C-alpha positions in Angstrom: 0.0 0.0 0.0 1.3 3.4 -1.0 0.2 6.6 0.6 1.2 10.3 -0.1 1.4 12.9 2.6 2.3 16.6 2.5 4.6 18.2 5.1 5.7 21.7 5.6 9.4 21.3 5.2 10.8 24.9 5.2 10.4 28.6 4.9 12.3 31.6 3.4 12.8 33.1 6.9 15.8 31.5 8.6 14.1 31.0 12.0 10.9 29.7 10.5 12.9 27.4 8.3 14.6 25.9 11.4 11.2 25.4 13.0 9.5 23.7 10.0 12.5 21.5 9.3 12.7 20.3 12.9 8.9 19.5 12.9 9.1 17.7 9.5 12.2 15.7 10.6 10.4 14.6 13.8 7.3 13.5 11.8 9.5 11.5 9.3 11.4 9.9 12.2 8.2 8.8 13.8 6.9 7.3 10.6 10.1 5.4 10.0 10.1 4.0 13.6 6.6 2.6 12.9 8.2 0.4 10.2 7.5 2.4 7.0 9.7 3.5 4.2 9.3 7.2 3.3 10.6 8.9 0.1 10.4 12.5 -1.0 8.5 12.9 -4.2 8.7 16.6 -4.8 9.3 20.0 -3.1 7.3 23.0 -4.0 6.0 26.4 -3.0 2.4 27.5 -3.5 1.6 30.4 -6.0 0.6 32.8 -3.2 2.4 35.2 -0.9 3.0 32.2 1.4 6.7 31.6 2.1 6.3 28.0 3.2 8.0 25.1 1.3 6.0 21.9 1.1 7.2 18.4 0.4 5.1 15.4 -0.8 6.3 12.1 0.6 5.4 8.6 -0.4 4.9 6.1 2.5 4.8 2.4 2.1 5.4 -0.7 4.3 8.8 -2.1 4.5 9.2 -5.4 2.6 9.8 -8.2 5.1 11.8 -11.0 3.7 11.0 -14.5 4.9 13.8 -17.0 5.4 13.1 -20.4 4.0 
C-alpha cells in the first residue's frame, strides 16, 4: 500500500525554516520508527504570498523477507 502525505518542510525566513525543518524531521522519524519507508517525491511552493516550502512524501510498508 502506498500513501502520499504533504509536510511543511521549510520557509524563506531562517528562524521559521529551522522550526519547519525540525517538525518535519520529527514526523518523518516517527513514521520510520513505525516500520514504514518514506521517500520525498517533490518539493514546491504555492503560488501565493505564502513563504512555506512543502514536500510530498510517499509512504509504504517495508518489505519483510521471509527466510526459508
